C-alpha positions in Angstrom: 39.7 -7.1 -28.4 39.0 -7.7 -24.7 37.6 -4.1 -24.3 35.4 -4.6 -27.4 33.7 -7.6 -25.8 33.2 -5.6 -22.5 31.8 -2.6 -24.4 29.4 -4.9 -26.3 28.3 -6.5 -23.1 27.8 -3.1 -21.4 25.7 -1.8 -24.4 23.6 -5.1 -24.4 23.1 -4.9 -20.7 22.2 -1.2 -20.8 19.8 -1.8 -23.7 18.1 -4.6 -21.9 17.9 -2.6 -18.7 16.3 0.3 -20.6 13.7 -1.9 -22.2 12.8 -3.6 -19.0 12.7 -0.3 -17.1 10.6 1.3 -19.8 7.9 -1.2 -19.0 7.6 0.3 -15.5 7.8 4.0 -16.4 4.3 5.4 -16.0 2.7 6.9 -19.1 0.3 9.0 -17.0 -0.3 10.1 -13.5 -3.5 8.7 -12.2 -5.8 11.0 -10.3 -8.1 9.2 -7.9 -11.5 10.9 -7.7 -14.4 10.3 -5.3 -16.7 7.6 -6.6 -14.0 4.9 -7.3 -15.0 1.5 -6.0 -13.1 0.7 -2.9 -12.1 -3.0 -2.5 -10.3 -2.4 0.8 -8.5 0.3 2.6 -5.5 -0.1 0.2 -7.1 -1.2 -3.1 -9.7 0.3 -5.5 -11.2 -0.2 -8.9 -11.6 2.6 -11.5 -12.4 2.3 -15.2 -12.1 -1.5 -15.0 -8.6 -1.4 -13.6 -7.5 -2.5 -10.1 -5.0 -0.3 -8.1 -3.2 -1.1 -4.9 -1.1 1.2 -2.7 2.5 -0.2 -2.7 3.8 -1.0 0.8 0.4 -0.4 2.5 -1.7 -3.1 4.2 -5.1 -2.1 5.4 -7.0 -3.8 8.2 -8.6 -6.9 6.9 -12.3 -6.9 6.2 -14.1 -9.4 8.5 -11.7 -8.8 11.4 -13.0 -6.9 14.4 -12.0 -4.4 17.1 -13.9 -3.1 20.0 -14.3 0.7 20.1 -14.4 2.9 23.2 -18.1 2.4 23.7 -17.7 -1.4 23.7 -19.2 -1.8 20.2 -17.5 -4.4 17.8 -16.7 -2.9 14.4 -15.2 -4.3 11.3 -11.6 -3.3 11.1 -11.4 -3.4 7.3 -14.4 -1.1 7.0 -12.7 1.4 9.3 -9.6 1.4 7.0 -11.8 1.7 4.0 -13.7 4.6 5.4 -10.5 6.5 6.1 -9.2 5.9 2.6 -12.6 7.1 1.2 -12.4 10.3 3.2 -8.8 10.9 2.1 -9.8 10.4 -1.5 -12.8 12.7 -1.2 -10.8 15.5 0.5 -7.6 15.4 -1.6 -8.0 13.6 -5.0 -4.6 11.9 -4.7 -2.3 11.6 -7.7 -0.8 8.2 -8.2 2.2 6.9 -10.1 2.3 3.2 -11.1 5.4 1.3 -9.9 4.6 -2.0 -11.4 1.7 -3.1 -13.6 0.4 -6.6 -14.2 -2.6 -7.7 -16.2 -4.6 -7.8 -13.0 -3.2 -5.0 -10.8 -1.2 -1.8 -10.8 0.9 -1.1 -7.7 1.0 2.6 -7.1 2.4 5.3 -4.9 0.2 8.3 -4.3 0.5 11.8 -3.0 -1.9 14.7 -2.3 -1.8 18.4 -1.7 -3.0 19.4 1.8 -2.7 23.1 2.2 0.7 24.0 0.8 2.2 20.6 1.6 2.4 17.4 -0.5 1.9 14.3 1.6 2.4 10.6 0.7 -0.9 8.7 0.9 0.7 5.6 2.3 2.4 7.6 5.0 -0.8 9.4 5.8 -2.8 6.2 6.1 -0.2 4.3 8.1 0.8 7.3 10.2 -2.9 8.0 11.1 -3.2 4.5 12.4 -5.8 3.3 9.9 -3.4 1.2 7.8 -0.2 -0.8 8.4 3.2 -1.3 6.8 2.9 -4.2 4.3 5.5 -6.9 4.6 7.2 -8.6 1.8 7.6 -12.4 1.4 10.5 -12.4 3.8 8.5 -10.7 6.5 10.3 -7.3 6.1 8.5 -4.0 5.5 8.0 -3.4 1.7 8.6 0.3 2.5 10.7 1.0 5.6 9.4 4.5 5.9 5.9 3.0 6.4 7.2 0.8 9.2 8.5 3.9 11.0 5.1 5.6 10.5 3.4 2.5 11.9 5.6 2.5 15.0 4.9 6.2 15.6 1.2 5.7 15.2 1.2 2.7 17.6 3.2 4.7 20.2 0.8 7.6 19.9 -2.2 5.3 20.0 -3.4 7.0 16.8 -6.4 5.7 14.8 -7.1 2.0 15.3 -4.1 1.7 17.7 -6.2 3.3 20.4 -8.2 0.0 20.7 -6.5 -2.8 22.6 -7.9 -5.6 20.3 -7.1 -4.1 16.9 -6.2 -7.1 14.7 -2.8 -6.5 13.0 -3.1 -7.9 9.5 0.5 -9.1 9.3 -0.2 -11.5 12.2 -3.4 -12.8 10.6 -1.8 -13.2 7.2 1.3 -14.8 8.7 -0.8 -17.3 10.6 -2.8 -18.1 7.5 0.3 -18.6 5.5 2.0 -20.8 8.0 -1.2 -22.9 8.4 -1.3 -23.2 4.6 2.3 -24.4 4.5 1.6 -26.9 7.3 -1.3 -28.4 5.3 0.9 -29.0 2.2 
C-alpha cells in the first residue's frame, strides 16, 4: 500500500513536470534576419514579438563613454550597432527558454565559417555587452561572466575605454535608490 502511494505521487509529479516543461519547449527555432527592430543591444522586435537574449546585458542607452579621439558616444548605441552587425552577417538561430505574454527570453547561435558560436558569448566576449545578473546579483549565465572577465582583461570592445559605464553598477544603484525611497 505504501509503495502504491509513492508510485501515484511519482506519476503525478512526473505528469505535472512534463506539462510545465512542455510550456517551455520551443515549437520552432527563430531565425533573426536583418531588418528586425532593435530595442537595445540585447533585445529586438520582430513580427510584433519582443525577444531578449538570456543572460546578456547590453550597455544602457543614454549612458556615455569617451572614445580614443576624445569624443563622447552613447554606450547603448555601440552595443546595438554590434548586435546589428552580428545579425546582418550571421542570421542567428534562436531557441526560446521562457516565454511570457510580453517577452521571449532566447539563446542564439550562428555559424561562422565551420564553427557554431553562441551569440551571447560573442557579444560579451567581444566587449560590446556584459553578463546579466540575476536578482541576487549573480551572473544569470556563469559562462558569460567568464567571457566578460576575459574581454575586460584583453581590453576588448568597450573595455578599451576607461569610462565605459558598466550597466550592472548603474542598475544596482538605481535599484538601491528605489528601495531607499520606499
